[in-house]
Structure formats: structure tokens, C-alpha cells
C-alpha positions, 0 to 999 in steps of 0.5 A: 480487462476493465472489470479485473482492474476495478476488482484489483483496485477495490481489493487494494483500497479495501486492504489498505483501509483494513490495515489502517483500521487495525493499526488505529485499534492496535496502537490507540494507546501508543502514538509513537507506534502509530506514527512509526506505522505511518512512517513505514507506510509512507516509506513503503509507498515511496519505495514502490515508486522507485525508478527500478520498480517502475522500470521492472514493471514497464519491461514486463511482457504484456499478457 
């Protein structure tokens, strides 16, 4: 169980780093697009921690 969790977190961290490296390379000449990407990322994180999402995860049956 612990190894699965470590692999999951490592994959998520790697995907986030890869996405930001891509965004920095793709939007290096356009600071407006880069700041829009940061805003979208921040709002997405905020949305992920909304109460309805947390409640849905909390009520999910355990395997």
C-alpha cells in the first residue's frame, strides 16, 4: 500500500513538473499566456479542494 502511494505521488509530481517545463518553453515569449496558465493551475487546485470533492472522496468505499 505504501509503495503504491509513493508511486502515485511521484507520478503526480513528475507530471506537474513536466507540465510547467512545457508551459515555460511554450510561453517563454508571452508572459500573458504564462500568467494565464498559472492562474488556471491555481484555480484548478482550489477547485480540487472544494468541499464537494472532499466529501465525494471521503464517502468513497475503501478497497
